[in-house]
C-alpha positions in Angstrom: -40.0 50.4 -39.4 -39.4 49.7 -35.7 -35.7 50.7 -36.0 -36.6 53.8 -37.9 -39.1 54.9 -35.2 -36.5 54.1 -32.6 -33.9 56.3 -34.4 -36.4 59.1 -34.7 -37.2 58.9 -31.0 -33.5 58.8 -30.1 -32.7 61.8 -32.2 -35.6 63.7 -30.7 -34.5 62.9 -27.2 -30.9 64.1 -28.0 -32.2 67.4 -29.5 -34.1 68.1 -26.2 -30.6 68.7 -24.6 -28.5 70.2 -27.5 -25.6 71.5 -25.4 -25.2 68.2 -23.6 -25.4 66.2 -26.8 -22.9 68.6 -28.5 -20.3 68.2 -25.7 -20.7 64.4 -25.9 -20.2 64.5 -29.7 -17.2 66.8 -29.2 -15.3 64.1 -27.3 -15.7 61.6 -30.2 -15.0 64.4 -32.7 -11.6 65.1 -31.0 -10.7 61.5 -30.8 -11.5 60.7 -34.5 -9.8 63.9 -35.7 -6.7 63.2 -33.6 -6.4 59.7 -35.1 -6.4 61.1 -38.6 -4.2 64.1 -37.8 -1.5 62.3 -35.9 -1.2 59.5 -38.4 -1.2 62.1 -41.3 1.6 64.1 -39.6 3.6 61.0 -38.8 3.2 59.8 -42.4 4.3 63.2 -43.7 7.5 63.2 -41.5 8.2 59.6 -42.5 7.7 60.4 -46.2 10.2 63.3 -46.0 12.8 61.1 -44.3 12.4 58.3 -46.9 12.5 60.8 -49.7 15.9 62.1 -48.4 17.2 58.5 -48.3 15.8 57.5 -51.7 17.5 60.6 -53.1 20.8 59.0 -52.3 19.9 56.0 -54.4 18.8 52.6 -53.1 21.4 50.9 -55.3 24.3 53.2 -54.1 26.9 52.7 -51.5 28.5 55.9 -50.2 32.1 55.8 -48.8 33.4 59.0 -47.2 36.7 60.1 -45.7 36.5 61.1 -42.0 39.1 63.4 -40.5 40.6 61.9 -37.4 40.0 63.8 -34.1 42.6 66.4 -33.3 43.9 64.5 -30.3 44.9 61.6 -32.6 46.9 63.9 -34.9 48.4 66.3 -32.3 51.9 64.8 -32.8 51.7 64.6 -36.6 54.2 66.8 -38.3 53.1 68.4 -41.6 49.8 67.7 -43.3 47.6 65.0 -41.7 47.0 62.2 -44.2 43.7 60.3 -44.0 40.8 59.0 -46.0 40.3 57.3 -49.3 43.1 56.6 -51.8 43.0 56.6 -55.6 44.6 53.1 -55.7 41.8 51.8 -53.5 39.3 53.3 -55.9 40.9 51.7 -58.9 41.3 48.3 -57.1 37.6 48.2 -56.1 36.4 49.2 -59.6 38.5 46.5 -61.2 38.0 43.6 -58.7 34.4 43.9 -57.4 32.2 42.5 -60.2 28.9 43.8 -58.7 29.9 47.4 -58.9 28.4 49.0 -62.0 30.0 52.5 -61.7 31.9 54.6 -59.3 31.8 58.4 -58.7 35.0 59.9 -57.1 34.7 63.2 -55.4 37.3 65.7 -54.0 36.1 68.7 -52.0 37.9 71.8 -50.7 36.6 74.9 -49.0 37.9 77.9 -50.9 37.3 81.6 -51.9 36.3 82.5 -55.4 36.3 86.0 -56.9 35.3 87.9 -60.0 36.6 91.4 -59.9 35.7 92.9 -56.5 33.1 90.3 -55.7 34.0 87.3 -53.5 32.3 84.1 -52.4 33.2 81.5 -49.8 32.3 78.2 -51.2 33.2 74.6 -52.0 35.4 73.5 -54.9 34.2 70.1 -56.0 36.4 68.0 -58.2 34.4 65.3 -59.9 33.3 63.6 -63.2 30.3 64.0 -65.4 28.2 61.4 -63.5 28.1 63.8 -60.5 25.1 65.7 -61.9 23.1 62.5 -62.5 23.8 60.9 -59.1 23.2 64.1 -57.1 20.2 65.0 -59.3 21.5 68.4 -60.4 20.0 70.1 -63.4 21.7 72.4 -65.9 20.2 75.9 -66.3 22.6 77.4 -68.8 25.5 76.0 -70.8 26.5 72.4 -70.0 28.0 70.2 -67.2 31.3 68.5 -67.3 32.0 66.0 -70.1 34.4 63.0 -70.2 36.7 64.9 -72.6 37.1 67.7 -70.0 38.3 65.2 -67.4 40.6 63.4 -69.9 42.2 66.6 -71.1 42.5 68.3 -67.7 40.5 71.2 -68.9 40.4 74.4 -66.7 36.6 74.4 -66.9 34.1 75.0 -64.2 30.4 74.9 -63.6 28.8 77.2 -61.1 25.9 76.6 -58.7 23.0 79.0 -59.2 23.7 81.0 -56.1 27.4 81.5 -56.9 26.5 82.6 -60.4 24.0 85.1 -59.0 26.5 86.6 -56.5 29.5 86.8 -58.8 27.6 87.8 -62.0 24.4 89.6 -60.8 23.9 91.4 -64.1 26.0 89.4 -66.6 25.8 86.0 -68.3 28.7 84.0 -66.7 29.0 81.6 -69.6 32.4 82.1 -71.3 33.8 84.3 -68.5 36.3 83.2 -65.8 36.3 82.9 -62.1 39.4 83.1 -59.9 40.4 80.6 -57.2 42.1 83.1 -54.8 44.3 80.8 -52.7 45.9 79.3 -55.8 45.6 82.2 -58.2 44.0 79.9 -60.7 41.4 80.9 -63.4 38.7 78.6 -64.6 36.5 79.1 -67.7 32.8 79.0 -66.9 31.0 76.5 -69.2 27.7 76.1 -67.3 25.4 77.2 -64.5 23.2 74.7 -62.6 19.7 75.2 -61.4 19.1 75.9 -57.7 19.1 72.7 -55.6 17.7 72.4 -52.1 20.1 71.0 -49.5 19.9 67.4 -48.3 19.1 67.0 -44.7 21.4 65.1 -42.3 20.2 61.5 -41.9 20.7 60.5 -38.3 24.4 60.0 -37.6 24.9 58.2 -41.0 25.3 61.2 -43.3 25.7 64.9 -42.7 23.7 67.6 -44.4 24.9 68.8 -47.8 24.6 72.2 -49.3 24.8 72.9 -53.0 24.3 76.6 -53.1 28.0 77.7 -53.0 29.6 74.9 -55.2 31.9 75.2 -58.1 32.4 72.0 -60.1 35.7 71.3 -61.9 37.2 68.1 -63.5 38.7 66.0 -60.8 41.9 65.5 -62.9 42.3 69.3 -63.3 41.9 69.7 -59.5 44.6 67.1 -58.8 47.0 68.7 -61.4 46.5 72.3 -60.2 45.9 71.9 -56.5 47.2 68.5 -55.5 46.2 66.4 -52.5 47.8 68.6 -49.8 45.7 71.6 -48.6 46.7 74.2 -46.0 44.3 76.3 -44.0 45.0 79.3 -41.8 43.3 78.9 -38.4 43.9 80.9 -35.2 47.2 82.4 -36.5 48.6 79.0 -37.6 48.5 76.8 -40.6 46.8 73.4 -40.5 47.3 70.9 -43.3 45.7 67.8 -44.5 46.4 65.3 -47.3 43.3 63.7 -48.8 43.1 62.1 -52.2 39.4 61.5 -52.3 36.7 62.8 -50.0 33.9 60.5 -51.2 33.3 57.6 -53.5 29.7 56.7 -54.5 29.5 53.2 -55.8 26.5 52.1 -57.8 25.7 48.4 -57.6 24.5 46.4 -60.7 21.4 45.0 -58.8 19.7 46.0 -55.7 19.8 42.4 -54.5 23.6 42.7 -54.4 23.8 45.9 -52.4 24.1 44.5 -48.9 26.6 41.8 -49.9 28.7 44.4 -51.7 28.4 46.8 -48.7 29.7 44.0 -46.4 32.7 43.5 -48.7 33.5 47.2 -48.7 33.2 47.4 -44.9 35.7 44.6 -44.6 38.1 46.4 -47.0 37.7 49.8 -45.2 37.9 48.6 -41.6 39.4 51.8 -40.3 38.4 54.9 -38.4 39.1 57.4 -41.2 36.5 55.9 -43.6 32.7 55.7 -43.1 30.3 53.7 -45.2 26.7 54.6 -45.7 24.2 52.2 -47.3 21.0 54.1 -48.3 19.2 50.7 -48.6 19.9 49.9 -45.0 18.7 53.4 -44.0 15.6 53.0 -46.0 14.7 49.7 -44.3 15.3 51.3 -41.0 13.2 54.3 -41.9 10.3 52.0 -42.9 10.6 50.1 -39.6 10.6 53.4 -37.7 7.6 54.5 -39.8 5.6 51.5 -38.6 6.6 52.1 -35.0 5.8 55.8 -35.2 2.4 55.2 -36.7 1.7 52.6 -34.0 2.7 55.1 -31.3 0.7 57.9 -32.8 -2.3 55.6 -33.2 -2.0 54.6 -29.5 -2.1 58.2 -28.4 -5.1 58.8 -30.7 -6.9 55.7 -29.4 -6.6 57.1 -25.9 -8.4 60.2 -27.1 -11.2 58.0 -28.5 -11.3 56.1 -25.2 -11.8 59.3 -23.3 -14.6 60.2 -25.7 -16.2 56.8 -25.0 -16.0 57.4 -21.3 -17.7 60.7 -21.8 -20.5 59.0 -23.7 -21.1 56.5 -20.9 -21.0 59.3 -18.3 -23.6 61.3 -20.2 -25.8 58.3 -20.8 -25.7 57.3 -17.2 -26.8 60.8 -16.2 -29.5 60.6 -18.9 -30.8 57.3 -17.5 -31.1 58.8 -14.0 -32.8 61.9 -15.5 -35.3 59.8 -17.5 -36.2 57.2 -14.8 -39.8 58.2 -14.8 -40.0 58.1 -18.6 -38.6 54.6 -18.5 -41.2 53.5 -15.9 -44.0 54.9 -18.0 -42.8 53.0 -21.1 -42.4 49.8 -19.2 -45.9 50.2 -17.7 -47.3 50.6 -21.2 -45.8 47.3 -22.3 -42.3 48.2 -23.5 -39.9 45.2 -23.1 -36.4 45.4 -21.8 -35.0 44.9 -25.3 -37.0 48.0 -26.4 -35.4 50.1 -23.7 -31.9 48.8 -24.5 -32.5 49.5 -28.2 -33.5 53.1 -27.5 -30.5 54.0 -25.4 -28.1 52.1 -27.7 -29.5 54.0 -30.7 -28.9 57.3 -28.9 -25.2 56.4 -28.2 -24.7 55.2 -31.7 -26.2 58.4 -33.1 -23.8 60.5 -30.9 -20.9 58.3 -32.1 -21.8 58.6 -35.8 -22.2 62.3 -35.5 -18.8 62.7 -33.7 -17.1 60.3 -36.1 -18.5 61.9 -39.3 -17.5 65.4 -38.2 -14.1 64.2 -37.0 -13.4 62.5 -40.3 -14.4 65.7 -42.2 -12.1 67.8 -40.0 -9.3 65.2 -40.3 -9.4 65.4 -44.1 -8.6 69.1 -43.8 -5.3 68.4 -42.0 -2.9 69.2 -44.9 -4.8 72.4 -45.8 -4.9 73.6 -42.2 -1.3 72.8 -41.5 -0.1 74.6 -44.7 -2.4 77.6 -43.8 -1.0 77.8 -40.3 2.6 77.6 -41.5 2.0 80.3 -44.2 0.4 82.5 -41.5 3.3 82.0 -39.2 5.7 82.9 -42.0 3.8 86.1 -42.6 3.6 87.0 -39.0 7.0 85.9 -37.8 9.4 84.8 -40.6 12.5 84.8 -38.4 10.9 82.4 -36.0 9.8 80.0 -38.8 13.3 80.2 -40.3 14.8 78.9 -37.0 12.5 75.8 -36.9 13.9 72.4 -38.0 13.7 71.9 -41.8 11.3 69.1 -41.4 8.8 71.4 -39.7 9.2 74.0 -42.4 8.7 71.5 -45.3 6.6 68.6 -44.1 3.2 68.2 -45.5 0.8 65.8 -43.7 -0.3 62.8 -45.8 -3.7 61.3 -45.0 -3.3 57.6 -44.3 -6.3 56.0 -46.2 -6.8 53.3 -43.6 -7.1 55.8 -40.8 -10.5 57.1 -42.0 -12.5 53.9 -41.8 -10.4 52.8 -38.8 -11.2 55.9 -36.8 -14.8 56.0 -37.8 -15.3 52.3 -37.1 -13.7 52.6 -33.7 -15.9 55.6 -32.8 -19.0 53.5 -33.6 -17.7 50.5 -31.7 -16.9 52.7 -28.7 -20.4 54.2 -28.8 -21.9 50.7 -28.7 -19.5 49.4 -26.0 -19.8 52.3 -23.7 -23.6 52.6 -24.3 -24.3 49.0 -23.3 -24.0 49.4 -19.6 -26.3 52.5 -19.3 -28.8 50.8 -21.6 -28.8 47.6 -19.5 -29.1 49.7 -16.4 -32.1 51.5 -17.8 -33.8 48.2 -18.9 -33.3 46.6 -15.5 -35.2 49.3 -13.6 -38.2 48.1 -11.7 -41.2 49.8 -13.4 -43.0 50.5 -10.1 -39.9 52.1 -8.5 -39.3 54.1 -11.7 -42.9 55.4 -11.7 -42.4 56.6 -8.1 -39.2 58.5 -9.0 -39.5 62.3 -8.8 
């Protein structure tokens, strides 16, 4: 009953000065909301990064050919040979017991045509596992099959955007597409669904587009095009000789990934080959996530600290303003603990009010961010299109622990920063307080 009456008296005292109380609550509100918002945005960014890495497969090891810098090949006559070899692919598959499967890939930039329509794109020589590993889905027809690779079939599968540009009003299945540079025709057996590009992951893996791809059996690509490719640049021809652009190895158990990766790094200890281990990147991303959350939490904690200083400042001003009231209460028999209780209750009420409203606003973070992004797209779509992809796609994710953490800290700050004003009020001399004007 005593505490209830104290709370009622404290609320009544705060309502006598609504603007001052509102500004005090605002400091805690901003601090609590910033804790939830910053952690949510950090979690959303981290989630997007981890999703990109997980899309590569935690049990995969990606080995790519890297073209040497031009200064290293300036004196090379003819096409520049570099990168992965087929005999290396065969040797690894046969001798490394922990490798469950391997996906060879050969890529060439080329022009495709159908009648008068032309598309600059990427010709990808591969095997049927490509669609599963890269998480591509068939829209119409089918993807490549083992028999197509074994028989060197002149079949191809189009990416959705290529199909739309070459066949805007026709069903491409059963028709042909021309590879201009080589005057080759490929029969279209399937069309894939649209696939969003993968973002670049630090310096470990470059971004990859799928919108302008045409997929053919890797055996057919080798038979018809070969390993040497010439490209016209600045009035001259540049040639390169590459057998495989990439090999994605799938390990039999995630426990063997790092050991297998170390073995492959020892085998490919040269500058024209780069090895990416998604599992290592995933562990790094998780570590960075913790560091990022700690950094965001530190910034938000400073906001709460500023709110606490605001509470102490207001309460000190309140003590000075209510000196005569304190003297009257002490003269009527109120003890020091009663005065302390009254002022602590007022600071706790302010903290709880600020914390509760801050939590409510913090929970609206995903909705508000999506709304602001959609409004920006509506007002200025060109500006939004130039933003980094993560800013266009990231959705804040509320960290559950941030809610009780932020609210609890706000209450603790209210108590901590309210103790000094309360003690100062309780230690006033009643006679001097009654004389105060």
